[in-house]
VEXDREN-2710 file (C-alpha; in Angstrom, 1 decimal):
% VEXDREN-2710
k/r/px/py/pz
1/UNK/0.0/0.0/0.0
2/UNK/1.1/3.6/-0.5
3/UNK/2.5/5.1/2.7
4/UNK/0.4/8.3/2.4
5/UNK/-1.8/9.5/-0.4
6/UNK/-4.2/11.5/1.8
7/UNK/-3.3/14.4/3.9
8/UNK/-6.7/16.1/3.9
9/UNK/-10.1/14.3/3.7
10/UNK/-13.8/15.1/3.8
11/UNK/-16.2/12.6/5.2
12/UNK/-20.0/12.7/4.9
13/UNK/-21.9/10.3/7.1
14/UNK/-25.6/9.5/6.3
15/UNK/-27.3/7.7/9.2
16/UNK/-30.2/5.3/8.9
17/UNK/-33.8/5.9/10.0
18/UNK/-32.9/7.7/13.3
19/UNK/-35.0/10.4/15.0
20/UNK/-32.1/11.7/17.1
21/UNK/-29.8/14.6/16.3
22/UNK/-26.3/13.9/15.0
23/UNK/-24.5/14.6/18.3
24/UNK/-24.7/10.9/19.2
25/UNK/-22.6/10.0/16.1
26/UNK/-19.9/12.5/16.9
27/UNK/-19.6/11.1/20.5
28/UNK/-19.7/7.5/19.2
29/UNK/-16.8/8.3/16.9
30/UNK/-14.8/10.0/19.7
31/UNK/-15.2/7.0/22.1
32/UNK/-14.8/4.2/19.6
33/UNK/-11.8/5.8/17.7
34/UNK/-10.0/6.0/21.0
35/UNK/-10.7/2.3/21.8
36/UNK/-9.6/1.2/18.3
37/UNK/-6.5/3.4/18.6
38/UNK/-5.5/1.7/21.8
39/UNK/-5.9/-1.7/20.2
40/UNK/-4.3/-1.0/16.9
41/UNK/-1.6/1.4/17.9
42/UNK/-2.7/4.7/16.4
43/UNK/-4.2/8.0/17.7
44/UNK/-7.2/9.9/16.5
45/UNK/-7.8/13.3/18.2
46/UNK/-11.3/14.7/17.7
47/UNK/-12.1/18.4/17.8
48/UNK/-15.6/19.8/18.1
49/UNK/-16.8/22.7/15.9
50/UNK/-18.3/25.4/18.1
51/UNK/-22.1/25.6/17.8
52/UNK/-22.3/22.5/15.5
53/UNK/-23.4/19.0/16.5
54/UNK/-23.2/17.7/12.9
55/UNK/-19.6/18.7/12.1
56/UNK/-16.3/17.7/13.7
57/UNK/-12.6/17.3/12.7
58/UNK/-9.9/14.8/13.4
59/UNK/-6.2/14.7/13.4
60/UNK/-5.0/11.2/13.0
61/UNK/-1.5/9.8/13.6
62/UNK/-1.3/6.4/11.8
63/UNK/1.5/4.5/10.2
64/UNK/3.9/7.4/10.6
65/UNK/1.6/9.8/8.9
66/UNK/-0.5/12.7/10.0
67/UNK/-4.0/13.2/8.4
68/UNK/-6.6/15.9/8.9
69/UNK/-10.2/14.9/8.2
70/UNK/-13.4/16.9/8.4
71/UNK/-16.7/15.1/9.2
72/UNK/-20.3/16.1/8.5
73/UNK/-23.5/14.3/9.2
74/UNK/-26.0/14.7/6.4
75/UNK/-29.1/15.0/8.5
76/UNK/-32.6/13.8/7.8
77/UNK/-33.7/13.1/11.4
78/UNK/-36.3/15.9/11.1
79/UNK/-38.0/13.9/8.4
80/UNK/-37.8/10.8/10.5
81/UNK/-39.3/12.6/13.5
82/UNK/-42.3/13.7/11.4
83/UNK/-43.0/10.2/10.2
84/UNK/-42.9/8.8/13.7
85/UNK/-45.5/11.2/15.0
86/UNK/-48.3/8.6/14.8
87/UNK/-51.1/7.6/17.1
88/UNK/-51.6/4.0/18.2
89/UNK/-54.4/3.6/15.6
90/UNK/-52.2/5.2/12.9
91/UNK/-49.4/2.7/13.7
92/UNK/-51.8/-0.3/13.3
93/UNK/-52.9/1.2/10.0
94/UNK/-49.2/1.3/9.0
95/UNK/-49.0/-2.4/9.9
96/UNK/-51.8/-3.2/7.4
97/UNK/-50.1/-1.0/4.8
98/UNK/-46.7/-2.7/5.2
99/UNK/-48.2/-6.2/5.0
100/UNK/-50.1/-5.3/1.9
101/UNK/-47.1/-3.7/0.1
102/UNK/-44.7/-6.6/0.7
103/UNK/-47.2/-9.5/0.3
104/UNK/-49.2/-8.2/-2.7
105/UNK/-46.1/-7.4/-4.7
106/UNK/-44.4/-10.7/-4.0
107/UNK/-41.4/-8.8/-2.6
108/UNK/-41.4/-10.6/0.8
109/UNK/-41.2/-14.0/-0.8
110/UNK/-38.3/-13.0/-3.0
111/UNK/-36.5/-11.2/-0.2
112/UNK/-36.6/-14.4/1.8
113/UNK/-34.5/-16.1/-0.9
114/UNK/-31.6/-13.8/0.1
115/UNK/-31.4/-13.6/3.9
116/UNK/-33.8/-14.7/6.6
117/UNK/-32.4/-12.4/9.3
118/UNK/-33.8/-9.1/8.0
119/UNK/-37.1/-10.8/7.1
120/UNK/-37.4/-11.9/10.8
121/UNK/-36.4/-8.4/11.8
122/UNK/-39.2/-7.1/9.6
123/UNK/-41.7/-9.5/11.1
124/UNK/-40.7/-8.6/14.6
125/UNK/-42.6/-5.3/14.9
126/UNK/-45.6/-6.9/13.1
127/UNK/-45.7/-9.8/15.6
128/UNK/-45.0/-7.6/18.5
129/UNK/-47.7/-5.1/17.7
130/UNK/-50.2/-7.9/17.0
131/UNK/-49.2/-9.6/20.3
132/UNK/-49.8/-6.4/22.2
133/UNK/-53.2/-6.0/20.6
134/UNK/-54.1/-9.6/21.5
135/UNK/-53.0/-9.1/25.1
136/UNK/-54.9/-5.8/25.4
137/UNK/-58.1/-7.4/23.9
138/UNK/-57.9/-10.5/26.2
139/UNK/-57.4/-8.2/29.2
140/UNK/-60.4/-6.1/28.0
141/UNK/-62.6/-9.1/27.5
142/UNK/-61.8/-10.5/30.9
143/UNK/-62.3/-7.2/32.6
144/UNK/-65.6/-6.6/30.8
145/UNK/-66.9/-10.1/31.9
146/UNK/-65.9/-9.5/35.5
147/UNK/-67.4/-6.0/35.7
148/UNK/-70.7/-7.0/34.0
149/UNK/-70.9/-10.1/36.2
150/UNK/-70.5/-8.0/39.4
151/UNK/-73.0/-5.4/38.0
152/UNK/-75.6/-8.2/37.4
153/UNK/-75.3/-9.2/41.0
154/UNK/-75.6/-5.7/42.3
155/UNK/-78.6/-4.8/40.1
156/UNK/-80.3/-8.0/40.9
157/UNK/-79.8/-7.5/44.7
158/UNK/-80.7/-3.8/44.9
159/UNK/-83.4/-3.3/42.2
160/UNK/-84.9/-6.7/42.2
161/UNK/-84.4/-6.9/38.5
162/UNK/-84.5/-10.5/37.3
163/UNK/-82.2/-10.7/34.4
164/UNK/-83.8/-14.0/33.1
165/UNK/-87.4/-12.9/32.9
166/UNK/-88.6/-11.2/29.6
167/UNK/-88.8/-7.7/30.9
168/UNK/-85.7/-7.8/33.1
169/UNK/-83.7/-9.7/30.5
170/UNK/-84.3/-7.1/27.8
171/UNK/-83.2/-4.3/30.0
172/UNK/-80.3/-6.2/31.3
173/UNK/-79.2/-7.1/27.7
174/UNK/-78.8/-3.4/26.9
175/UNK/-77.0/-2.6/30.1
176/UNK/-74.7/-5.6/29.7
177/UNK/-73.9/-4.7/26.1
178/UNK/-73.1/-1.0/26.8
179/UNK/-71.2/-1.7/30.0
180/UNK/-69.2/-4.5/28.4
181/UNK/-68.0/-2.4/25.5
182/UNK/-67.3/0.6/27.8
183/UNK/-65.1/-1.5/30.1
184/UNK/-63.4/-3.2/27.1
185/UNK/-62.4/0.1/25.6
186/UNK/-61.4/1.5/29.0
187/UNK/-58.9/-1.4/29.3
188/UNK/-57.7/-1.8/25.8
189/UNK/-57.0/1.8/24.9
190/UNK/-54.8/2.7/27.9
191/UNK/-53.0/-0.7/27.7
192/UNK/-52.1/-0.1/24.1
193/UNK/-50.9/3.4/25.0
194/UNK/-48.8/1.9/27.8
195/UNK/-47.2/-0.5/25.4
196/UNK/-46.3/2.5/23.1
197/UNK/-44.8/4.4/26.1
198/UNK/-42.6/1.4/26.7
199/UNK/-41.4/1.1/23.1
200/UNK/-38.0/2.6/23.9
201/UNK/-37.2/-0.9/25.2
202/UNK/-39.2/-2.9/22.6
203/UNK/-38.6/-0.9/19.3
204/UNK/-41.8/-2.3/17.8
205/UNK/-43.3/1.2/17.0
206/UNK/-39.9/2.5/15.8
207/UNK/-39.4/-0.4/13.4
208/UNK/-42.9/-0.3/12.1
209/UNK/-42.5/3.4/11.3
210/UNK/-39.3/2.6/9.5
211/UNK/-40.9/-0.2/7.4
212/UNK/-43.9/2.0/6.7
213/UNK/-41.8/4.9/5.5
214/UNK/-40.2/2.6/3.0
215/UNK/-43.4/1.0/1.9
216/UNK/-45.7/4.0/1.8
217/UNK/-44.9/4.8/-1.8
218/UNK/-43.9/1.2/-2.9
219/UNK/-40.2/2.1/-3.0
220/UNK/-40.5/5.6/-4.6
221/UNK/-38.8/8.4/-2.6
222/UNK/-41.2/10.7/-0.9
223/UNK/-40.9/14.3/-2.1
224/UNK/-39.3/15.6/1.1
225/UNK/-36.7/12.9/1.1
226/UNK/-36.0/13.3/-2.6
227/UNK/-35.3/17.0/-2.1
228/UNK/-33.0/16.1/0.8
229/UNK/-31.0/13.7/-1.3
230/UNK/-30.5/16.5/-3.8
231/UNK/-29.2/18.7/-1.0
232/UNK/-26.8/15.9/0.0
233/UNK/-25.6/15.7/-3.6
234/UNK/-24.8/19.4/-3.6
235/UNK/-23.0/19.3/-0.2
236/UNK/-20.8/16.4/-1.5
237/UNK/-20.2/18.3/-4.7
238/UNK/-19.0/21.3/-2.8
239/UNK/-16.4/19.1/-1.0
240/UNK/-15.2/17.8/-4.3
241/UNK/-14.3/21.4/-5.2
242/UNK/-12.1/21.7/-2.1
243/UNK/-8.4/20.9/-1.7
244/UNK/-9.1/17.6/-0.1
245/UNK/-7.4/14.5/-1.4
246/UNK/-10.4/12.2/-0.8
247/UNK/-14.1/12.6/-0.2
248/UNK/-15.8/9.7/1.5
249/UNK/-19.6/9.2/1.6
250/UNK/-20.6/6.7/4.3
251/UNK/-24.2/5.4/4.3
252/UNK/-25.2/3.2/7.2
253/UNK/-28.4/1.0/7.3
254/UNK/-31.2/3.0/5.6
255/UNK/-28.6/5.6/4.9
256/UNK/-27.0/3.3/2.4
257/UNK/-29.5/3.8/-0.3
258/UNK/-29.5/7.5/0.3
259/UNK/-25.7/7.5/-0.2
260/UNK/-26.0/5.6/-3.4
261/UNK/-28.7/8.0/-4.7
262/UNK/-26.9/11.2/-3.7
263/UNK/-23.6/10.1/-5.4
264/UNK/-25.4/8.8/-8.5
265/UNK/-27.3/12.1/-8.7
266/UNK/-24.2/14.3/-8.5
267/UNK/-22.4/12.1/-11.2
268/UNK/-25.4/12.3/-13.6
269/UNK/-25.7/16.0/-13.1
270/UNK/-22.1/16.6/-14.0
271/UNK/-20.9/17.7/-10.5
272/UNK/-18.0/15.3/-10.4
273/UNK/-14.9/17.3/-11.4
274/UNK/-12.3/15.8/-13.7
275/UNK/-9.3/16.4/-11.5
276/UNK/-10.9/16.6/-8.1
277/UNK/-10.4/14.4/-5.0
278/UNK/-10.9/10.7/-5.1
279/UNK/-14.6/10.0/-4.5
280/UNK/-15.3/6.9/-2.3
281/UNK/-18.6/5.4/-1.2
282/UNK/-18.8/3.1/1.8
283/UNK/-22.1/1.4/2.5
284/UNK/-22.4/-0.4/5.9
285/UNK/-25.1/-2.9/7.1
286/UNK/-27.3/-2.1/4.1
287/UNK/-30.9/-3.3/3.6
288/UNK/-31.2/-1.8/0.1
289/UNK/-33.3/-4.8/-1.3
290/UNK/-36.1/-3.9/1.2
291/UNK/-36.6/-0.8/-1.0
292/UNK/-35.3/-1.8/-4.5
293/UNK/-37.5/-4.9/-4.6
294/UNK/-40.7/-2.8/-4.4
295/UNK/-42.6/-2.0/-7.6
296/UNK/-42.0/1.8/-7.7
297/UNK/-38.4/1.9/-6.7
298/UNK/-37.5/3.0/-10.3
299/UNK/-35.2/5.9/-9.1
300/UNK/-33.2/3.8/-6.7
301/UNK/-32.8/1.0/-9.3
302/UNK/-31.5/3.5/-11.8
303/UNK/-29.1/4.9/-9.2
304/UNK/-27.8/1.4/-8.4
305/UNK/-27.3/0.6/-12.1
306/UNK/-25.5/3.8/-12.8
307/UNK/-23.2/3.7/-9.8
308/UNK/-22.3/0.1/-10.3
309/UNK/-20.7/0.9/-13.7
310/UNK/-19.0/4.2/-12.8
311/UNK/-15.3/4.0/-13.2
312/UNK/-14.5/7.4/-11.5
313/UNK/-15.5/6.2/-8.0
314/UNK/-14.8/3.5/-5.5
315/UNK/-17.7/1.7/-3.8
316/UNK/-17.2/-0.8/-1.1
317/UNK/-20.1/-2.5/0.7
318/UNK/-19.4/-4.0/4.1
319/UNK/-21.8/-6.2/6.1
320/UNK/-21.6/-9.2/8.4
321/UNK/-23.7/-12.4/8.6
322/UNK/-23.9/-11.8/12.3
323/UNK/-25.9/-8.6/11.7
324/UNK/-29.5/-9.8/11.4
325/UNK/-30.8/-6.4/10.4
326/UNK/-28.8/-6.2/7.1
327/UNK/-28.9/-8.2/3.8
328/UNK/-25.4/-9.4/4.6
329/UNK/-23.0/-10.1/1.7
330/UNK/-25.9/-9.4/-0.8
331/UNK/-24.7/-7.4/-3.8
332/UNK/-27.5/-4.9/-3.9
333/UNK/-27.1/-4.2/-7.6
334/UNK/-27.0/-7.8/-8.7
335/UNK/-29.8/-9.2/-6.5
336/UNK/-32.0/-6.3/-7.7
337/UNK/-31.4/-7.4/-11.3
338/UNK/-30.1/-4.1/-12.6
339/UNK/-26.3/-4.8/-12.9
340/UNK/-24.8/-3.1/-16.0
341/UNK/-22.9/-5.3/-18.5
342/UNK/-19.6/-4.0/-17.2
343/UNK/-20.3/-4.0/-13.5
344/UNK/-17.5/-2.6/-11.4
345/UNK/-19.1/-2.0/-8.0
346/UNK/-19.7/-2.6/-5.2
347/UNK/-16.9/-4.6/-3.8
348/UNK/-18.8/-6.8/-1.3
349/UNK/-16.8/-7.5/1.9
350/UNK/-17.5/-9.2/5.2
351/UNK/-16.8/-7.6/8.6
352/UNK/-16.6/-11.2/9.9
353/UNK/-17.8/-10.5/13.4
354/UNK/-17.1/-14.0/14.6
355/UNK/-13.4/-13.5/13.7
356/UNK/-12.8/-9.8/14.3
357/UNK/-14.4/-9.9/17.7
358/UNK/-12.8/-12.0/20.4
359/UNK/-14.8/-15.1/21.5
360/UNK/-15.6/-13.4/24.8
361/UNK/-16.8/-10.2/23.0
362/UNK/-18.7/-12.1/20.4
363/UNK/-20.5/-14.2/23.1
364/UNK/-21.4/-11.0/24.9
365/UNK/-22.8/-9.3/21.8
366/UNK/-24.2/-11.9/19.5
367/UNK/-27.8/-11.6/20.9
368/UNK/-27.7/-7.8/21.0
369/UNK/-29.2/-7.4/17.5
370/UNK/-29.4/-3.6/17.4
371/UNK/-25.9/-3.2/18.9
372/UNK/-24.5/-5.5/16.2
373/UNK/-26.1/-3.4/13.5
374/UNK/-23.9/-0.5/14.7
375/UNK/-20.7/-2.5/15.2
376/UNK/-19.4/-1.3/11.8
377/UNK/-19.0/2.2/13.4
378/UNK/-17.2/0.8/16.5
379/UNK/-13.9/-0.7/17.6
380/UNK/-13.0/-4.4/17.0
381/UNK/-10.7/-6.1/19.5
382/UNK/-9.3/-8.4/16.8
383/UNK/-9.5/-6.1/13.8
384/UNK/-9.1/-7.4/10.3
385/UNK/-8.7/-5.4/7.1
386/UNK/-12.0/-3.5/7.8
387/UNK/-11.3/-0.7/10.2
388/UNK/-13.8/2.2/10.1
389/UNK/-11.3/4.7/11.6
390/UNK/-8.5/3.8/9.2
391/UNK/-10.9/4.3/6.3
392/UNK/-12.3/7.6/7.5
393/UNK/-9.1/9.1/9.1
394/UNK/-6.2/7.2/7.7
395/UNK/-3.4/8.1/5.2
396/UNK/-4.7/6.2/2.1
397/UNK/-7.9/6.2/0.0
398/UNK/-10.6/3.6/0.2
399/UNK/-9.6/2.4/-3.3
400/UNK/-6.0/2.0/-2.4
401/UNK/-6.9/0.2/0.8
402/UNK/-8.8/-2.5/-1.0
403/UNK/-7.0/-2.5/-4.4
404/UNK/-6.9/-6.0/-5.9
405/UNK/-9.2/-7.3/-3.2
406/UNK/-11.6/-10.0/-4.3
407/UNK/-15.2/-9.9/-3.0
408/UNK/-16.3/-12.2/-0.2
409/UNK/-16.6/-15.8/-1.4
410/UNK/-20.0/-15.9/0.3
411/UNK/-21.3/-13.0/-1.7
412/UNK/-24.9/-13.4/-3.0
413/UNK/-25.3/-12.0/-6.5
414/UNK/-28.2/-13.9/-8.1
415/UNK/-31.0/-11.6/-9.5
416/UNK/-34.0/-12.1/-7.3
417/UNK/-36.2/-9.0/-7.7
418/UNK/-39.4/-9.2/-9.8
419/UNK/-39.3/-5.5/-10.5
420/UNK/-36.4/-4.2/-12.6
421/UNK/-37.7/-1.1/-14.3
422/UNK/-35.6/2.0/-13.9
423/UNK/-36.3/5.7/-14.1
424/UNK/-35.4/7.4/-17.4
END
């Protein structure tokens, strides 16, 4: 590898479906870079930018070189917050919408051919919400039966109303019906709201909102998100006009498809300078097929097709079979069926959690599904050739780091999507 080809770098990080402001990613980078530095023998000093949560800078000392990198989180948490502002009833309506979108299109069946992990992750909020509804309804039914039974005894004892005679029975029937439904609703509604209040531990509502946002337009980008992607493209283009040696666009989770679309858009619109910095795309823990397999994902499919054949960029896709929330080692271009004849990208690599985490650490983490989905951004105690901090703060480009590297032998690249139309 070259000793140093990068002295200055710009990094853009696009998070997944996350309602929280970007400060958490800055602090995560600070903590985990220090841990990885202690393990791997380098130093990454992070500097805050006054008044900004979404921007920071690093000075890294690696392999005898000093590198300055500027980081910016490309935010869309405000859009996420708006989509999560749903009532309990609205969330159950989303459940029906999601089920219809994936079942009626046949996307769910075809996605299951690739990886079962993300399918189970997708079923989790559906089953959890249905389970909560069943528990609430059973509790409501039992409560209604108990209350109306007690009420029957009280009325019979105090008013002398005989519920089994023709007159008393007719009156009691109405009282029983009205009281039963009133008690049922008085139990079910608060209990469902209680479940929602506890969702910070269960993530059922959060994941349902995530799925519904993807499915609401059958894979097409909503207007507000499409506008935001264009803003991202312009921000990246401005960095390409700077004196940086490399510009890296990192897309994590749902941010992976946004990174692909933003870079594809700037390339198509002629914003990629001929003699500018190296442009690198790094997608982590992607679930792109969840979108690209839907009927109206024409724009995303075009972006995947175009970026896969672009020879002026480097695109590396990193995932891990241990991450049940991603379509691990699935080439998102090939499985969608939109690979160009001369496909160059992405280079599909494994983070190999079972090897890059010590047995003790792996045993501790392997059932923490959401934590594993963020491990790409964290330190490894037995690091391999994937090191997030060397990529984003080190002295060589992404293309140089993985030059000549072959894709993972377990890569999945068989076309599986039924829908392959692309935007003009």
